[in-house]
PLY file of the C-alpha trace (Angstrom):
ply
format ascii 1.0
element vertex 113
property float x
property float y
property float z
element edge 112
property int vertex1
property int vertex2
end_header
76.11 84.31 184.35
78.78 86.45 182.68
78.83 86.36 178.89
81.63 88.04 176.94
79.21 88.36 173.99
81.91 87.38 171.53
79.19 85.94 169.32
78.18 89.53 168.48
81.42 90.00 166.55
82.81 88.66 163.31
83.92 85.04 163.97
87.40 85.73 162.52
87.85 88.69 164.85
86.65 86.64 167.84
89.09 83.83 166.94
91.96 86.29 166.58
91.13 87.75 170.00
91.02 84.27 171.56
94.44 83.40 170.16
95.91 86.79 171.10
94.65 86.28 174.64
96.36 82.87 174.72
99.64 84.59 173.78
99.24 87.25 176.47
101.37 85.56 179.12
105.16 85.22 179.14
104.97 81.56 180.22
102.88 80.66 177.19
105.25 82.54 174.89
108.16 80.68 176.49
106.36 77.36 176.00
105.92 78.14 172.30
109.62 78.99 172.05
110.56 75.68 173.67
108.24 73.72 171.39
109.50 75.56 168.29
113.08 74.42 168.99
112.10 70.73 168.86
111.46 68.57 165.83
109.21 66.21 167.76
106.52 66.31 170.38
107.52 67.05 173.95
105.99 65.57 177.04
107.22 66.06 180.59
110.44 67.78 179.60
108.58 71.06 178.94
108.51 71.57 182.71
112.32 71.35 182.79
112.55 74.44 180.55
109.87 76.60 182.18
110.45 78.02 185.70
106.99 77.09 186.96
105.38 74.16 188.75
104.02 71.24 186.73
100.43 72.29 187.46
101.05 75.83 186.17
102.74 74.58 183.01
99.85 72.18 182.42
97.35 75.01 182.77
99.28 77.14 180.26
99.52 74.19 177.85
95.75 73.75 178.08
95.22 77.42 177.25
97.46 77.16 174.18
95.76 73.93 173.10
92.26 75.39 173.59
93.31 78.32 171.38
94.40 75.85 168.72
98.05 76.93 168.75
99.46 73.59 169.89
98.42 69.96 169.52
98.49 67.33 172.22
98.48 63.55 171.91
97.83 61.20 174.80
100.60 58.62 175.18
99.65 56.44 178.12
99.71 58.60 181.25
101.45 61.46 179.42
100.33 64.08 176.94
102.87 65.06 174.29
102.72 68.52 172.73
103.89 70.20 169.54
103.17 73.45 167.75
100.34 73.45 165.23
102.34 75.06 162.45
99.28 75.58 160.24
97.51 77.43 163.05
100.50 79.64 163.87
101.05 80.46 160.20
97.39 81.43 159.88
97.56 83.48 163.10
100.60 85.35 161.78
98.75 86.12 158.52
95.57 87.28 160.28
97.48 89.35 162.85
99.54 91.06 160.13
96.36 91.86 158.21
94.64 93.17 161.33
97.59 95.34 162.35
97.95 96.70 158.83
94.32 97.85 159.00
94.61 99.56 162.38
98.15 100.90 162.31
98.01 103.10 159.23
95.85 106.23 159.39
92.94 106.15 157.01
92.68 108.91 154.40
90.73 111.86 155.73
90.92 110.77 159.36
92.51 113.40 161.58
94.99 112.44 164.27
93.72 112.77 167.80
95.40 113.48 171.12
0 1
1 2
2 3
3 4
4 5
5 6
6 7
7 8
8 9
9 10
10 11
11 12
12 13
13 14
14 15
15 16
16 17
17 18
18 19
19 20
20 21
21 22
22 23
23 24
24 25
25 26
26 27
27 28
28 29
29 30
30 31
31 32
32 33
33 34
34 35
35 36
36 37
37 38
38 39
39 40
40 41
41 42
42 43
43 44
44 45
45 46
46 47
47 48
48 49
49 50
50 51
51 52
52 53
53 54
54 55
55 56
56 57
57 58
58 59
59 60
60 61
61 62
62 63
63 64
64 65
65 66
66 67
67 68
68 69
69 70
70 71
71 72
72 73
73 74
74 75
75 76
76 77
77 78
78 79
79 80
80 81
81 82
82 83
83 84
84 85
85 86
86 87
87 88
88 89
89 90
90 91
91 92
92 93
93 94
94 95
95 96
96 97
97 98
98 99
99 100
100 101
101 102
102 103
103 104
104 105
105 106
106 107
107 108
108 109
109 110
110 111
111 112
């Protein structure tokens, strides 16, 4: 069985990679934009704003929820979604810190290529 061996890495780095992977699709970014514009949870109307089939939108919502970027509450036969603002704030902080560490050349390190 395939194992990505993410347990060999720092847990914070593995979590950042998981969330970055969840963001790596335009449909999921669009879903986050739609959710960010609302003050309340959204259920079926997400599909009205995303140019994909219900099944595809549901799959993308599951990916975002599994990454901890959105929350979902079951309301009878429907699941209502909203952004987890604490999670997205933390992701923004960790991503900024990560990029600051890899985007500036370290003293004494020569440029390559």
